[in-house]
C-alpha positions as CSV (number, residue, x, y, z in Angstrom):
1,M,83.1,159.8,287.9
2,R,80.7,159.7,285.2
3,F,77.8,162.1,285.0
4,A,74.6,162.3,283.2
5,I,71.6,165.0,283.2
6,K,67.8,164.6,283.8
7,T,65.0,166.5,282.9
8,R,61.9,166.7,284.3
9,P,58.7,166.9,281.9
10,E,56.2,168.5,283.9
11,H,55.3,172.2,283.7
12,T,57.6,172.2,280.6
13,T,57.6,172.2,276.8
14,W,58.6,169.3,274.4
15,E,60.8,172.2,272.6
16,R,62.2,173.2,275.8
17,M,62.8,169.8,277.0
18,R,64.2,168.5,273.5
19,D,66.9,171.4,273.0
20,V,68.6,170.8,276.2
21,W,69.1,167.2,275.4
22,V,70.1,168.1,271.7
23,A,72.7,170.4,273.8
24,A,73.8,167.8,276.5
25,D,74.6,165.2,273.2
26,E,77.4,167.8,272.6
27,F,79.0,167.2,275.9
28,D,81.0,164.2,276.4
29,V,80.8,164.7,280.2
30,F,77.4,163.8,280.1
31,E,77.1,159.8,279.2
32,S,73.5,159.8,279.4
33,A,69.8,161.8,279.6
34,W,67.1,160.9,281.9
35,N,63.2,161.8,282.4
36,W,60.6,160.3,284.4
37,D,57.2,158.3,284.5
38,H,54.7,160.1,285.9
39,F,50.7,161.4,284.4
40,Y,51.0,164.3,286.7
41,P,53.4,166.6,287.7
42,L,54.9,165.8,290.9
43,S,55.7,169.7,292.4
44,G,53.9,172.6,292.0
45,D,50.4,172.9,290.5
46,L,49.3,169.1,290.8
47,A,46.7,169.8,287.5
48,G,49.4,171.2,285.3
49,P,51.3,169.4,282.3
50,N,53.4,166.5,282.5
51,L,54.9,164.9,279.5
52,E,54.3,161.0,278.9
53,G,57.9,159.8,279.4
54,W,58.4,157.1,276.5
55,T,56.9,158.8,273.6
56,T,59.2,161.4,274.9
57,L,62.1,159.4,275.3
58,A,61.4,158.0,271.6
59,A,61.8,161.4,270.5
60,L,64.5,162.7,271.8
61,A,66.4,159.4,271.1
62,Q,65.7,160.3,267.9
63,A,66.5,163.8,268.2
64,T,70.3,162.7,269.5
65,R,72.9,160.9,268.0
66,R,75.5,160.1,271.1
67,I,74.1,160.3,274.5
68,R,72.3,157.2,276.2
69,V,68.6,157.6,276.7
70,G,66.5,156.6,279.9
71,C,63.6,157.1,282.1
72,Q,64.3,157.1,285.5
73,V,62.3,154.6,286.5
74,T,59.7,153.2,284.6
75,G,56.3,151.9,286.5
76,M,56.1,148.4,286.2
77,I,52.1,148.9,287.5
78,Y,51.1,151.1,284.4
79,R,52.0,148.8,282.0
80,H,52.0,144.9,281.0
81,P,56.0,144.4,280.6
82,A,55.2,142.6,277.8
83,V,54.2,145.8,275.7
84,L,57.2,147.7,277.9
85,A,59.2,144.9,276.9
86,N,58.4,145.6,273.0
87,M,58.3,149.4,273.6
88,A,61.8,149.2,275.1
89,A,62.9,147.0,271.9
90,T,61.9,149.9,269.6
91,V,63.2,152.9,271.3
92,D,66.4,150.6,271.5
93,V,66.1,150.8,267.9
94,I,65.7,154.3,267.5
95,S,68.0,155.0,269.1
96,N,70.8,152.3,267.7
97,G,71.4,150.9,270.9
98,R,71.6,153.7,273.8
99,L,68.3,152.8,275.6
100,E,68.9,152.5,279.1
101,L,65.9,150.5,280.8
102,G,64.8,152.2,284.1
103,V,62.3,150.0,286.0
104,G,60.9,150.1,289.3
105,A,58.1,148.6,290.9
106,G,55.7,151.9,291.2
107,W,53.9,154.0,293.9
108,N,52.2,157.1,292.8
109,Q,48.6,156.4,294.4
110,Q,47.0,159.2,293.2
111,E,48.0,159.0,289.3
112,C,46.4,155.0,289.8
113,D,43.5,156.4,291.6
114,A,42.7,159.4,288.6
115,Y,43.2,156.4,286.2
116,G,41.8,153.4,287.6
117,I,45.2,151.7,287.8
118,P,45.6,149.2,290.7
119,L,48.3,150.2,293.2
120,P,48.3,146.4,294.5
121,P,49.7,146.0,298.1
122,L,53.7,146.4,298.6
123,R,54.4,142.9,298.6
124,E,52.3,142.1,295.3
125,R,53.5,144.9,293.7
126,F,57.1,143.3,294.0
127,D,56.0,140.0,293.4
128,R,54.4,141.8,289.9
129,F,57.3,143.7,289.6
130,D,59.8,140.7,290.2
131,E,57.8,138.3,287.6
132,G,57.8,141.7,285.1
133,V,61.5,142.0,284.8
134,E,61.8,138.2,284.3
135,A,59.4,137.9,281.6
136,M,60.8,141.2,280.0
137,I,63.9,140.3,279.9
138,G,62.8,136.7,278.1
139,L,61.3,138.6,275.4
140,L,64.2,141.4,274.6
141,R,66.5,138.5,274.6
142,D,65.2,134.7,273.3
143,P,63.7,134.5,270.0
144,V,60.0,132.8,271.6
145,T,59.3,133.3,275.3
146,T,57.0,131.0,277.6
147,F,56.4,132.5,281.5
148,K,53.7,130.9,283.7
149,G,54.0,133.4,287.2
150,S,51.2,134.1,289.0
151,Y,50.8,137.3,287.6
152,V,52.7,137.3,284.3
153,A,51.7,134.4,281.6
154,L,53.5,134.7,277.7
155,T,52.7,131.9,276.0
156,E,55.3,131.3,272.7
157,A,55.1,134.7,272.5
158,R,57.8,137.4,270.3
159,C,59.2,140.1,270.7
160,E,60.4,141.3,267.2
161,P,62.7,143.6,266.4
162,K,64.9,142.5,268.8
163,P,66.9,145.7,270.6
164,V,70.1,146.5,269.1
165,Q,72.3,145.9,272.5
166,R,72.2,142.1,273.1
167,P,71.0,140.1,274.8
168,H,69.1,143.3,276.0
169,P,69.5,146.9,276.8
170,P,71.3,147.6,280.5
171,I,68.5,147.6,283.3
172,T,68.1,149.9,286.0
173,I,66.5,149.3,288.9
174,G,65.4,152.3,291.2
175,G,64.6,152.1,294.7
176,K,66.1,151.7,298.5
177,G,63.8,149.1,299.4
178,P,66.6,146.9,301.3
179,R,65.2,143.5,300.8
180,R,63.1,143.4,297.4
181,T,64.2,146.0,295.7
182,L,67.8,145.3,296.1
183,G,67.2,141.8,296.1
184,A,66.1,142.4,292.4
185,V,68.9,145.0,292.0
186,A,71.1,142.1,292.5
187,R,69.3,139.7,290.3
188,W,68.4,141.6,287.7
189,A,69.9,144.9,286.8
190,Q,73.0,146.2,285.4
191,A,72.6,149.6,287.2
192,W,70.8,150.9,290.7
193,N,69.5,154.3,290.8
194,V,68.5,155.4,294.4
195,I,68.0,159.0,295.8
196,V,69.3,160.1,299.0
197,A,70.1,162.7,300.9
198,D,74.0,162.3,301.2
199,A,76.8,159.6,301.4
200,D,76.1,158.6,305.0
201,E,72.6,157.7,303.8
202,W,73.9,155.8,300.6
203,H,76.6,154.0,302.7
204,P,74.4,151.3,304.4
205,L,72.2,151.1,301.5
206,K,75.4,149.7,299.3
207,E,76.5,147.5,302.2
208,T,72.7,145.6,301.9
209,L,73.4,145.4,298.0
210,V,76.7,143.9,298.9
211,V,74.6,141.2,300.9
212,R,72.0,141.0,298.1
213,C,74.7,140.2,295.7
214,A,76.4,137.6,298.1
215,E,73.5,135.7,298.4
216,V,72.3,135.2,294.7
217,G,76.5,134.7,293.5
218,R,76.3,138.2,291.9
219,D,79.7,140.3,291.8
220,P,78.7,143.5,293.2
221,A,81.3,145.6,291.0
222,E,78.9,144.6,287.9
223,I,76.4,146.9,289.0
224,T,77.0,150.4,288.1
225,C,75.6,152.5,291.5
226,S,74.2,156.0,290.5
227,V,72.3,158.8,292.8
228,N,70.5,161.9,291.8
229,V,72.2,165.8,292.4
230,R,69.6,168.0,292.4
231,I,70.6,171.8,290.7
232,D,68.7,174.3,292.5
233,G,66.8,176.6,289.9
234,D,65.6,178.9,293.3
235,V,69.7,180.5,293.7
236,P,72.2,182.1,291.2
237,Q,73.4,179.3,288.5
238,E,76.8,179.7,290.4
239,E,75.8,179.1,294.0
240,A,73.9,175.8,292.5
241,I,76.7,174.7,290.7
242,S,78.9,175.0,293.4
243,A,76.3,173.2,296.0
244,A,75.6,170.2,293.2
245,L,80.0,169.8,293.5
246,D,80.0,169.6,297.0
247,Q,77.8,166.6,296.7
248,V,79.4,165.6,293.8
249,A,82.7,165.3,296.0
250,G,80.9,163.5,299.0
251,F,79.3,161.2,297.0
252,T,82.8,160.3,294.9
253,A,84.2,159.7,297.8
254,A,81.6,157.0,299.5
255,G,81.9,154.9,295.9
256,V,79.2,156.0,293.7
257,D,80.1,155.3,290.4
258,L,77.2,157.6,288.3
259,I,76.0,161.3,289.2
260,V,72.6,161.8,288.2
261,L,72.5,165.9,287.4
262,N,68.3,166.8,287.9
263,L,68.5,170.2,286.0
264,P,66.1,172.7,286.9
265,L,62.9,173.1,285.9
266,D,63.2,176.1,283.5
267,A,66.7,175.1,282.6
268,T,68.1,175.7,278.7
269,P,70.5,175.0,277.0
270,E,72.7,177.7,278.8
271,I,73.5,175.9,281.7
272,L,74.9,173.3,280.4
273,R,78.6,174.6,279.5
274,P,79.6,175.8,282.9
275,L,78.1,172.4,284.3
276,A,80.1,170.7,281.8
277,D,83.3,172.9,282.6
278,A,83.0,172.5,286.4
279,L,82.7,168.2,285.9
280,A,85.2,167.7,283.6
281,P,88.0,167.9,285.7
282,L,85.8,165.5,287.7
283,S,85.3,162.3,285.0
């Protein structure tokens, strides 16, 4: 089993999040660290602070040396795919090839309404997402990209410098939609992330992904399957880690490849040593 951490950039400070990531960088059991791509908090006071995901990610990439870094996951609706491709290439350069490129179709109506960002109906949103991912891959991979879609148009477009990772940073697609999301995973992704309650909920989704891979001639073993497990910040730390380990055991038995441990909102670096010690025998 492989492990990662995730810190939510809501109701926190840059210094606190930086210190946790820098500390996690010292524990080999954590292969990657993730934040999220939202402009408003998703819990507590929705008028509270929330650090922007990609600018924070660039700074965290520079502050660390080993751990892979990613945004779980970037809402395609928020940025033109060509802009996102340039951002991803730059962060991969900054990190010396440690970027995990997490993307999703987007969903947050509140943020879109507040900022005047269109949130298209679901079908159009996924049409835009598919075109956006394909366009980004071209920009990250090829010297020049021309792409003519219904929503994305590139004409002899360049993205320089290219990312360190070739042909492009690994793409993680997040979500559980059985046809459009898992279909996109089968076509484009090197990793799939989903938030589910337990292995019983995960199993049928994985079976559907296998079907989607067969439809496009893809080996599902090429795709890392990851899920999130929450460390409860409302109970004593030892109890919270123990409960998380129970969930980890269930997902391990189910065949999940990577567990992303969602740290409590007020987490400090001190949580990482006992967590790493508990996970090390399972890695």
